N, C-alpha and C positions, 0 to 999 in steps of 0.2 A: 465576401464579406467575412470579415474577422472579429471573432467574439471575445470582448475582453473577460478578465477575471474580476467581475465587479457584481455584488460588493465582494470586498476583500477578505471578511473575516471567515467565510467557509473555507476557502484555499488557504488561509493561515493556521486555522485549525487543524485541517488535515495535514499540513505540512509538518506542524507541530507534534502530531501523533506518530507521523511517519518517521521524524526523525527520534522521538523517545523509541520507537521499535528498533531504529538503528544502533542507538545507544544501548539498549537491552541486549541485541545481537552480538557486540564485539565480544563479549564473553558470556556466551548465551546464558541466559536465565534458564531455570529448570524446562519452563513451559514452553520455551522456543527449542530449546535441545530436544526435547520430548516431540514436540511436532515434527521437526526436520526428520528426525530417526523415525518418527513412525509413518512419513511418507517415503522413506528408503532413500533419503537425498544423502549421498557420500559426504561424509564430514570436511573432505578437501574441496568440496563445492559450496560449502556455507558461505564463505568469504562472497561470493559472486551476487548473494541477495544482498550482501549489505551495500555494495555498489549500486546496484540498481536502485535500491532505496534512496541513497544518497543523490544519485541522479534524480529520482523524482522529486526529493525535496527540492533541488535546485530548481527544477522545473516549474514547480508550484511557486516558488518565490520569485523566478524570472518574470513569472506572468503578471505580477503585478507591473512591471515596466513594460512588457514586450507583449501585446494583445496575440493571444491566440497560444502561446506557449504553455499557458498555465492550464488551460482548456485540454491540450494536448498531454501534457502531464498527469491529469487528474484522470482521463481516459487511459493512460497507460497504468496509473495505480489500479484502475477497475480491472484492467487486463490481467495485471500481476495477481489481483486474489482470485479472479476466476480459474486462472490456470492453477492458484494454489488449492484451490476448492476441488478442481478436477483431480489434482494430484491425491488430495485426502480420499476422494471417492474411490478412484483406482486403486490405492493401497487398502481401502477398507479401515483406514483410520479415522473413525469416527466419533472420537471421544470428544471430552470439553473443549479440547484445543481447537477442532475442527468448528465447532457452534459458536464458541466465544471469540476466538482471534480471529479465525480465518473469515468466517461470515460476519462477525462484527465490524471488521476492516472493509469487507464488500459493502456492508450496507453504508458505512460511514463514508466513504469515497463515492459510492453511487448518489447519497443525500447530498453532498457535497456538489456533485456535478448538477444535480438537477436544481438545488437551491442557487447556484451560479446563474444557470441559463433562465431559470424563473423570476428572481428577483430583480 
């Protein structure tokens, strides 16, 4: 059984927010740079996060036409922000960037998956 991304609007909202995150990461906004520095991610690896997020957006949008792809991308976004949360805790960087950005995105991506599966 393949689960489609219906209704479309939760995945579209998540894709728009992740795309905004990508755009803010191209020339990292202060809060993003502070977050990545706070978890001790070397600057030469910051580009990898941009590619991962671009792939997430592509997967979320592709899910509108290819059942199952959007759900898989959504689960990937959840896994990404769980890993980010673990990195924050491990680095003991529990400033506002952790609570607002990291856990906020984890909450949004989890809510998106729940809404998609329930509605």
